[in-house]
C-alpha positions as a printed NumPy array, in Angstrom:
array([[-149.248,   -9.265,   33.46 ],
       [-145.578,   -8.374,   33.163],
       [-143.623,   -9.412,   30.126],
       [-139.966,  -10.323,   30.244],
       [-137.49 ,   -8.356,   28.169],
       [-137.126,  -11.394,   25.897],
       [-140.852,  -11.514,   25.11 ],
       [-140.576,   -8.037,   23.603],
       [-138.089,   -9.164,   20.968],
       [-139.281,  -12.726,   20.366],
       [-141.483,  -11.824,   17.381],
       [-138.613,   -9.894,   15.802],
       [-136.311,  -12.883,   16.307],
       [-138.892,  -15.199,   14.736],
       [-139.327,  -12.902,   11.73 ],
       [-135.561,  -12.554,   11.31 ],
       [-135.176,  -16.333,   11.475],
       [-137.888,  -16.895,    8.861],
       [-136.311,  -14.287,    6.576],
       [-132.838,  -15.793,    6.879],
       [-134.164,  -19.308,    6.213],
       [-136.195,  -18.013,    3.225],
       [-139.344,  -19.385,    4.883],
       [-142.644,  -17.596,    5.298],
       [-143.743,  -16.948,    8.87 ],
       [-146.378,  -19.718,    8.83 ],
       [-143.796,  -22.257,    7.664],
       [-141.554,  -21.197,   10.549],
       [-144.378,  -21.574,   13.087],
       [-145.238,  -25.01 ,   11.635],
       [-141.66 ,  -26.244,   12.056],
       [-140.278,  -24.478,   15.132],
       [-141.634,  -23.504,   18.559],
       [-139.867,  -20.558,   20.21 ],
       [-140.076,  -20.402,   24.016],
       [-138.554,  -17.93 ,   26.442],
       [-137.148,  -19.722,   29.487],
       [-135.627,  -17.352,   32.028],
       [-132.682,  -15.801,   30.176],
       [-132.641,  -18.297,   27.339],
       [-134.597,  -18.967,   24.178],
       [-135.462,  -22.586,   23.487],
       [-136.388,  -23.637,   19.971],
       [-138.125,  -26.991,   19.587],
       [-138.535,  -28.842,   16.311],
       [-142.145,  -29.774,   15.566],
       [-141.597,  -31.82 ,   12.438],
       [-138.498,  -32.818,   10.541],
       [-134.89 ,  -32.392,   11.483],
       [-133.166,  -29.265,   10.256],
       [-130.508,  -29.606,    7.611],
       [-127.042,  -28.605,    8.804],
       [-127.173,  -25.446,    6.659],
       [-130.556,  -24.511,    8.19 ],
       [-129.193,  -25.066,   11.691],
       [-126.256,  -22.762,   10.943],
       [-128.677,  -20.146,    9.591],
       [-130.815,  -20.492,   12.734],
       [-127.746,  -19.959,   14.909],
       [-126.799,  -16.836,   12.922],
       [-130.335,  -15.428,   13.126],
       [-130.257,  -15.623,   16.923],
       [-126.714,  -14.31 ,   17.085],
       [-128.033,  -11.188,   15.306],
       [-129.941,  -10.52 ,   18.546],
       [-127.078,  -11.429,   20.867],
       [-128.076,  -15.03 ,   21.591],
       [-125.461,  -17.746,   21.251],
       [-126.129,  -21.442,   20.769],
       [-125.404,  -23.307,   24.019],
       [-126.708,  -26.875,   23.734],
       [-129.166,  -29.327,   22.21 ],
       [-131.605,  -31.275,   24.378],
       [-133.015,  -34.622,   23.208],
       [-131.941,  -33.939,   19.599],
       [-134.911,  -31.608,   19.124],
       [-134.581,  -28.565,   21.411],
       [-131.917,  -25.961,   20.758],
       [-131.022,  -23.642,   23.643],
       [-129.674,  -20.146,   23.023],
       [-128.489,  -17.8  ,   25.767],
       [-127.743,  -14.126,   25.604],
       [-124.09 ,  -13.357,   24.962],
       [-122.603,  -12.313,   28.305],
       [-120.449,   -9.681,   26.597],
       [-123.547,   -7.995,   25.146],
       [-125.562,   -7.874,   28.387]])
C-alpha cells in the first residue's frame, strides 16, 4: 500500500502539536483527530472546544510544517493546506 507524502510527517506534526500545547500524546489523541485529505490536513475536535490560545498554538504547530489554516467546517473541523510558497 502506498503512503502519501503527508502520511510520512503526520506523526511528527501530531507530536509537535502536543508539545506546543503542553499536552501528552494521549491527551492530544483524545481531543483531536488528524486526517490527511488529498493535500490538506483536517483536524476534528472529539470533545470540547479549543480555547482561542490553543487554536492559535495549533495553527502555529502546523505552520512549522508548512501548513496554513484555511477554514473551519461545522465549528469542529479545522482544515490546513500546505503553503503554496513552500511546495
